[in-house]
C-alpha positions, 0 to 999 in steps of 0.5 A: 540389612532389614527391609525397613532400614533398606527402604529408609536408606533408599528414600534418603538417597532419593531425597539427597539426589534432589538436594544435590541437583538443587545445589548444582543449579544456583541460577534456579535459586536466583530466578525463583526468588526474583519474582517474590522480591519484586512483588514485595519491594516493587509492587508493595511500595508502588501500591502503597499510595493506592492502599492509603486511598482506601483506608491506609495500610502498610501494604508491604507488611500486609502482603509479606505472608503471601510473598513467603507463600509465593516463594515456595509455590514454584519450587514445590511444583518444579520439585514434584515435576522431576518425576515427569522429567526423570520418566520422560528421559529414562532415569526413573527406570533406573530408580525403579530397578533398585530394590525399593518400593515405589512408594519409598521413591515417591516419598523421597522425591516429596521430602527432597522437593519440600526441603528445597521449597522450604529453603526458598521460603526461609530466605524470605523469612529472613527479610521479615525485619524489612517489613517491620516484623520483629525477629523472634523465635516464635515468628521464625519457627512458626513461619518456617513450620508453615513453609514446610507444611505448605511446601509438602502439600504443594509437592503432594499436589504436584506429584498427583498431577505428575501421575496423570501426564507423561511429558514435562511440558504438559506438566508445567502447563498444568501447574502454571495454570494452577499456581497463579489462581491459587496465589491470587485467590489465597488472600495474599494480595487483598483481604478475604472480607467483602468479596462477591459470593462466587469469589468467596467460595473460590477462596475457601476452596483454595489450599493456599488460603489456609497457609497464608492466613496462619502466616499472616496471623503470626506476623500481625501478632508481632506488629505494633497496634498499641497506637493505631494510626490512619495507616494501620486501620486496614491491619487490625488483627481481627480482619485477616481471617478465613471464615466459613459463613460467619465462623472464623476458621481457627489456625489449628484447623487451617493447619489440619486442613493442609496436613490432611490435603497433603496426606490425601494427595500423596496417598493418591499419587502413591497409589497411581504411581505403584500401578503405573 
């Protein structure tokens, strides 16, 4: 067997192991999906009156892209954390004894964790019709593609964090500290326009903002604005945009930012992993 083929087979085996572990824990799926569903249907409905009081908005439609992102945050970080878990309990030593590069093992971990997180996102994409977003190929494929890219980016960040810690509890403390601020600063729950200067800077440094915004563009492009009403004023398609100063960041640039961040974080993680 050639060297490249052997590396590919080793990476595929690690990826398959991540999926098998996920399949054997159905409770994990229910628990990780409970929070996004609560946000979408409980908070989204409960805050509808408050949203109308400040101009009117179908709040569930507005936060829906952010809820899709929420569904993949913790599965991504948990998948990356399996490196710390395996190292702490000794299984990683068995994997490193295999005739495969350490980078291959880490890439297999990343692929498996990103696949699992994307599956979580796909379940929320399936609920698009409940927030008046019509099902069509562009919406479904666009959201799934962004779910996969966002998942891989978050997994790469998680793997990088995992190379700096030796205990799973420490890893979870760090990612829990990262996850909620990333979600809140991404514009998932509120528009990014009119923010104080300090908060505007924070939102522009948040990787998740460059995932939520293109997701929202895809959803808003398929909402009916032909006859705007008082309930739709806040949902004018020109509003939900990430800007640098007065310049609107194009969607392709947001995708490129996510891809470059994923590549950079994963490359750094691989470098540290190979030296460990």
